[in-house]
C-alpha positions as CSV (number, residue, x, y, z in Angstrom):
1,M,0.0,0.0,0.0
2,E,1.4,3.4,-0.9
3,A,2.2,5.9,1.8
4,L,-0.2,8.8,2.1
5,W,1.0,12.1,3.6
6,R,-0.7,13.9,6.5
7,L,-1.1,17.7,6.4
8,E,1.7,17.9,9.0
9,D,4.0,16.0,6.6
10,L,3.3,18.5,3.9
11,K,4.1,21.3,6.3
12,E,7.3,19.7,7.4
13,W,8.4,19.2,3.8
14,T,7.5,22.8,3.0
15,R,9.4,24.1,6.0
16,A,12.5,22.2,4.8
17,L,12.1,23.7,1.3
18,M,12.1,27.2,2.8
19,G,15.7,26.7,3.8
20,S,16.8,26.8,0.2
21,H,13.9,28.1,-1.9
22,R,11.5,31.0,-2.0
23,V,8.1,29.4,-1.5
24,V,5.1,31.1,-3.1
25,A,1.6,29.7,-2.1
26,P,-2.0,30.8,-1.6
27,V,-2.4,33.1,1.3
28,A,-5.3,35.2,2.6
29,G,-5.9,38.5,0.8
30,P,-8.5,41.3,1.1
31,R,-10.7,39.8,-1.7
32,G,-9.9,36.1,-1.3
33,A,-6.9,33.8,-1.8
34,V,-3.8,35.4,-3.4
35,W,-0.3,34.3,-4.3
36,G,2.4,35.4,-1.9
37,E,5.8,34.5,-0.6
38,V,5.5,32.6,2.7
39,K,8.0,32.2,5.6
40,D,5.9,29.8,7.6
41,P,3.7,26.9,6.4
42,E,1.0,28.1,8.8
43,E,0.5,31.1,6.6
44,I,-0.6,28.9,3.7
45,L,-4.2,28.2,2.8
46,W,-3.9,24.5,2.4
47,D,-7.6,24.0,1.5
48,Y,-8.5,26.9,-0.8
49,G,-10.7,27.1,-3.9
50,R,-9.1,29.3,-6.4
51,T,-7.0,32.4,-6.1
52,V,-8.4,35.8,-7.3
53,E,-5.5,36.2,-9.7
54,S,-3.2,33.7,-11.4
55,P,0.4,33.0,-10.4
56,R,1.7,34.3,-13.8
57,S,3.4,37.4,-12.3
58,W,6.0,35.2,-10.6
59,L,7.3,34.2,-14.0
60,I,6.5,37.4,-16.0
61,P,6.4,40.3,-13.6
62,R,3.8,43.0,-14.1
63,T,6.6,45.5,-14.6
64,E,10.2,44.7,-15.1
65,P,13.1,47.1,-15.7
66,L,15.4,45.8,-18.5
67,F,18.2,48.3,-18.5
68,A,19.1,51.8,-17.3
69,Y,20.4,54.5,-19.6
70,D,22.1,57.8,-19.0
71,V,22.7,59.9,-22.2
72,A,23.8,62.9,-20.2
73,A,26.9,61.0,-19.0
74,N,30.2,61.4,-20.9
75,P,30.2,59.0,-22.6
76,P,26.5,57.9,-22.5
77,T,26.0,54.7,-20.6
78,I,23.6,51.7,-20.8
79,T,23.6,49.5,-17.8
80,E,22.1,46.0,-17.8
81,L,20.0,45.4,-14.7
82,P,20.4,42.1,-12.8
83,I,17.8,39.4,-13.3
84,T,16.2,38.3,-10.0
85,A,15.6,34.5,-10.3
86,G,16.4,32.6,-7.1
87,P,15.1,29.0,-6.6
88,T,11.4,29.2,-6.2
89,V,8.6,26.7,-5.5
90,L,5.1,27.6,-6.7
91,L,3.1,25.5,-4.2
92,L,-0.5,24.2,-4.5
93,L,-1.2,25.3,-8.1
94,R,-4.5,24.2,-9.6
95,S,-4.5,22.3,-12.9
96,C,-5.7,25.3,-14.8
97,D,-2.8,27.4,-13.4
98,V,-0.1,24.8,-14.2
99,A,-1.5,24.6,-17.8
100,G,-1.5,28.4,-18.0
101,L,2.2,28.6,-16.9
102,R,3.2,25.8,-19.2
103,A,1.4,27.7,-22.1
104,L,3.9,30.5,-21.6
105,D,6.8,28.3,-22.5
106,P,6.2,27.9,-26.3
107,V,5.4,31.6,-26.9
108,M,8.3,33.0,-24.8
109,R,10.7,30.6,-26.5
110,W,9.2,30.9,-30.0
111,D,11.8,33.0,-31.9
112,Y,13.9,34.6,-29.2
113,T,15.5,33.5,-26.0
114,D,14.1,35.8,-23.3
115,E,16.9,35.7,-20.7
116,S,14.8,36.9,-17.8
117,F,11.9,34.6,-18.4
118,E,14.3,31.6,-19.0
119,A,16.1,32.4,-15.7
120,R,12.9,32.4,-13.7
121,R,11.5,29.5,-15.5
122,A,14.6,27.3,-14.9
123,A,14.6,28.3,-11.2
124,T,10.9,27.6,-10.6
125,V,9.4,24.3,-9.6
126,L,5.6,23.8,-10.1
127,V,3.8,21.9,-7.4
128,S,0.1,21.3,-8.0
129,L,-2.9,20.4,-5.8
130,G,-5.8,18.7,-7.5
131,C,-9.3,20.0,-7.0
132,S,-11.6,17.8,-5.0
133,E,-14.5,19.9,-6.1
134,A,-14.9,22.8,-8.6
135,P,-14.0,26.1,-7.0
136,S,-16.8,27.7,-9.0
137,P,-19.1,25.2,-10.9
138,D,-20.7,28.0,-12.8
139,T,-17.5,29.5,-14.2
140,C,-14.9,26.7,-14.1
141,F,-14.7,24.8,-17.4
142,C,-11.3,23.2,-17.4
143,R,-12.6,19.7,-18.4
144,A,-14.0,21.3,-21.6
145,V,-10.5,22.5,-22.6
146,G,-9.0,19.0,-22.0
147,L,-7.7,19.3,-18.4
148,D,-8.3,17.0,-15.5
149,P,-9.0,19.2,-12.4
150,G,-8.0,16.3,-10.1
151,K,-4.4,16.1,-11.4
152,A,-1.9,18.3,-13.2
153,D,0.3,16.0,-15.1
154,Q,2.3,19.0,-16.4
155,A,3.5,19.9,-12.9
156,D,6.9,18.9,-11.4
157,I,5.2,17.5,-8.4
158,A,1.5,16.7,-8.1
159,I,-0.4,16.5,-4.9
160,E,-3.8,14.8,-4.7
161,A,-6.1,15.0,-1.6
162,V,-7.4,11.6,-0.6
163,P,-10.3,11.4,2.0
164,D,-9.3,8.9,4.7
165,G,-12.2,8.5,7.2
166,G,-12.7,11.8,8.9
167,N,-9.2,13.0,7.9
168,M,-7.6,14.2,4.7
169,R,-4.5,12.5,3.4
170,Y,-2.4,13.4,0.4
171,R,-0.8,11.4,-2.4
172,V,2.4,13.2,-3.5
173,V,3.9,12.2,-6.9
174,P,7.1,13.5,-8.5
175,L,6.6,13.9,-12.3
176,T,9.9,15.4,-13.4
177,E,13.6,15.1,-12.3
178,A,13.3,18.6,-10.7
179,G,10.3,17.2,-8.7
180,R,12.2,14.1,-7.6
181,E,15.1,16.2,-6.4
182,R,12.8,18.3,-4.2
183,L,11.3,15.2,-2.7
184,S,14.6,13.4,-2.1
185,S,14.6,14.2,1.6
186,A,10.8,14.2,2.1
187,P,9.4,13.0,5.5
188,V,7.3,10.3,3.7
189,A,8.1,8.4,0.5
190,P,6.3,9.8,-2.6
191,A,3.7,7.8,-4.5
192,G,4.4,6.3,-7.9
193,A,1.4,7.4,-9.9
194,L,-1.5,9.9,-10.1
195,A,-5.1,8.8,-9.7
196,G,-6.8,11.9,-11.1
197,A,-10.6,12.1,-11.8
198,G,-11.4,15.2,-9.6
199,P,-14.7,17.0,-9.8
200,T,-17.1,16.2,-12.7
201,Q,-19.3,19.3,-12.2
202,T,-17.1,21.8,-14.2
203,H,-19.2,23.6,-16.8
204,P,-19.5,21.7,-20.1
205,V,-18.7,23.7,-23.3
206,D,-18.6,22.4,-26.9
207,I,-15.2,23.9,-27.7
208,E,-14.9,22.0,-31.0
209,S,-18.1,23.5,-32.4
210,A,-17.1,26.9,-31.3
211,Q,-13.7,26.5,-33.0
212,T,-15.4,25.5,-36.2
213,H,-17.5,28.7,-36.1
214,L,-14.3,30.8,-35.5
215,R,-12.5,29.1,-38.4
216,S,-15.1,29.8,-41.0
217,R,-17.0,32.9,-39.9
218,F,-14.5,35.6,-39.0
219,D,-16.8,38.4,-40.3
220,D,-19.9,37.2,-38.5
221,P,-21.8,40.3,-37.2
222,V,-22.5,38.4,-34.0
223,W,-19.2,39.9,-32.6
224,Q,-20.7,43.4,-32.6
225,R,-23.6,42.1,-30.5
226,I,-21.8,39.8,-28.0
227,S,-19.1,42.4,-27.2
228,E,-21.4,45.4,-26.6
229,A,-20.8,45.3,-22.9
230,C,-16.9,45.1,-23.2
231,L,-15.3,48.1,-21.5
232,G,-11.8,47.4,-22.9
233,C,-10.5,47.5,-19.3
234,G,-8.1,44.6,-19.6
235,T,-9.2,42.9,-16.4
236,C,-9.7,39.6,-18.2
237,A,-6.1,39.6,-19.4
238,F,-4.6,40.7,-16.1
239,V,-6.2,37.8,-14.1
240,C,-5.5,35.2,-16.8
241,P,-2.9,32.5,-16.2
242,S,-1.8,32.4,-19.9
243,C,-2.0,35.9,-21.3
244,H,1.4,37.2,-22.1
245,C,1.2,40.5,-24.0
246,F,3.5,43.2,-22.9
247,D,4.7,46.7,-23.9
248,I,8.2,48.2,-23.6
249,V,8.5,51.8,-22.7
250,D,11.2,54.3,-21.5
251,E,10.5,55.7,-18.1
252,G,12.5,58.8,-17.2
253,D,13.5,61.9,-19.2
254,W,15.8,62.6,-22.1
255,R,18.8,62.4,-19.9
256,R,18.4,59.2,-17.9
257,G,15.9,56.6,-17.1
258,Q,15.0,52.9,-17.5
259,R,13.6,50.8,-20.3
260,V,10.7,48.8,-18.7
261,R,8.6,45.9,-19.8
262,N,5.0,46.1,-18.6
263,W,1.9,43.9,-19.0
264,D,-0.4,45.0,-21.8
265,S,-3.7,43.7,-23.2
266,C,-5.2,43.3,-26.6
267,A,-8.4,44.8,-25.1
268,F,-6.8,48.3,-24.9
269,S,-7.5,50.7,-27.7
270,H,-3.9,51.7,-28.2
271,F,-2.5,48.1,-28.2
272,T,-2.4,48.0,-32.0
273,L,-2.3,51.7,-32.7
274,H,0.3,52.5,-35.3
275,A,2.6,55.5,-35.2
276,S,0.8,56.7,-38.3
277,G,-2.5,56.9,-36.4
278,H,-4.0,53.8,-38.2
279,N,-5.4,51.2,-35.9
280,P,-6.2,47.8,-37.5
281,R,-8.6,47.0,-34.6
282,P,-10.4,50.3,-34.3
283,R,-13.6,49.1,-32.5
284,Q,-13.9,47.3,-29.2
285,W,-15.7,44.4,-30.9
286,N,-12.6,43.9,-33.1
287,R,-10.5,43.7,-30.0
288,F,-12.8,41.3,-28.1
289,R,-12.9,39.0,-31.2
290,Q,-9.1,39.0,-31.3
291,R,-9.0,37.8,-27.7
292,V,-11.3,34.9,-28.4
293,Y,-9.5,34.0,-31.7
294,H,-6.1,34.1,-30.0
295,K,-7.2,31.8,-27.2
296,F,-9.1,29.2,-29.2
297,L,-7.7,29.3,-32.8
298,Y,-4.4,31.3,-33.4
299,Y,-2.4,29.9,-30.5
300,P,-3.7,26.3,-31.0
301,D,-2.9,26.4,-34.7
302,K,0.7,27.5,-33.9
303,F,1.5,25.6,-30.8
304,G,-0.9,22.7,-30.8
305,R,-2.9,23.4,-27.6
306,L,-5.5,25.8,-26.3
307,L,-4.4,29.0,-24.7
308,C,-7.5,29.1,-22.5
309,T,-7.3,26.8,-19.4
310,G,-10.9,27.1,-18.3
311,C,-10.1,28.7,-14.9
312,G,-13.1,31.1,-15.2
313,R,-11.3,34.0,-13.6
314,C,-12.2,36.3,-16.5
315,I,-15.9,35.6,-16.0
316,D,-15.8,36.3,-12.2
317,A,-13.6,39.4,-12.5
318,C,-15.3,41.2,-15.5
319,P,-16.9,44.4,-14.2
320,A,-19.4,44.4,-17.1
321,G,-20.5,40.8,-16.7
322,M,-19.0,39.4,-19.9
323,D,-19.2,35.6,-19.8
324,L,-16.7,33.7,-21.9
325,I,-18.7,30.5,-21.4
326,E,-21.8,32.2,-22.8
327,V,-19.8,33.4,-25.8
328,L,-18.4,30.0,-26.6
329,E,-21.8,28.3,-26.1
330,G,-23.4,30.9,-28.4
331,L,-20.8,30.3,-31.1
332,A,-21.2,26.5,-30.7
333,A,-25.0,26.8,-31.0
334,K,-24.8,29.1,-33.9
335,E,-22.5,26.7,-35.7
336,G,-24.9,23.8,-35.0
337,N,-27.8,25.7,-36.5
338,Q,-25.9,26.5,-39.7
339,P,-27.4,24.9,-42.8
């Protein structure tokens, strides 16, 4: 019989990790669970539903100085800034978040080696916690996009909660060499395989029919109707685990300053604004359509997987009540009703 861990075993292992790693885990925030660096396992929300925001900022910071410049110096100087990328464990990720972080790998490595991303990615170990129930049955739809909420087989270490009478035990499984290294001195021997399954009550969505509609009806006027409520605020992109758009700006004056990379969003009106004043996506419905096409068609066509992980955060966070599930279901139904 395989050895199952107690919560105290998990805490003991986490405490040992803190001696050599920065540990980032769900902690209590003003609006719910958030990701934060922890110094004591007692700070961690071991039984949480879903964090308000994704853990993406720990791999791609919201704002990141790239280099400093001083053109007033004689001679002018450009100073590369150090990359901060110490050993890090992202602990208790849900399947949707692991998939979102893994989706960053192909695009950030597509045609250029991003040194800062690569440094953080190589230093980061992903440890998942399977969902025993859907955090939000009305907005979670990870099964529809091909994920198992009960196990994250793309993690370095997967943890599954196993009811044991009146107690909760945990199956801990290393999935990569990095995961096995972090478990080499664990208080309990790790298990050999994942069980999976998880909750079945995630929201069903016919993604394939929606994709068929996207592929053949780009100019469908339905986009003008379904995006009428969109404010272009970018909230959906900023809570998403797989969005990765950024802008690069100089912050300072003509004499000295820094070149900085900041998160950006295709929902913003200036995102595709050319220096000439031309904007190829001049209306909000053009920009909303782009977001859906990127998630469900452009990225899958290029990298072979969906960019959306079905976490549902964009639905919960949207101040205008935009519902991606309703959009996809509408497209699927429209496709099914075509002659």
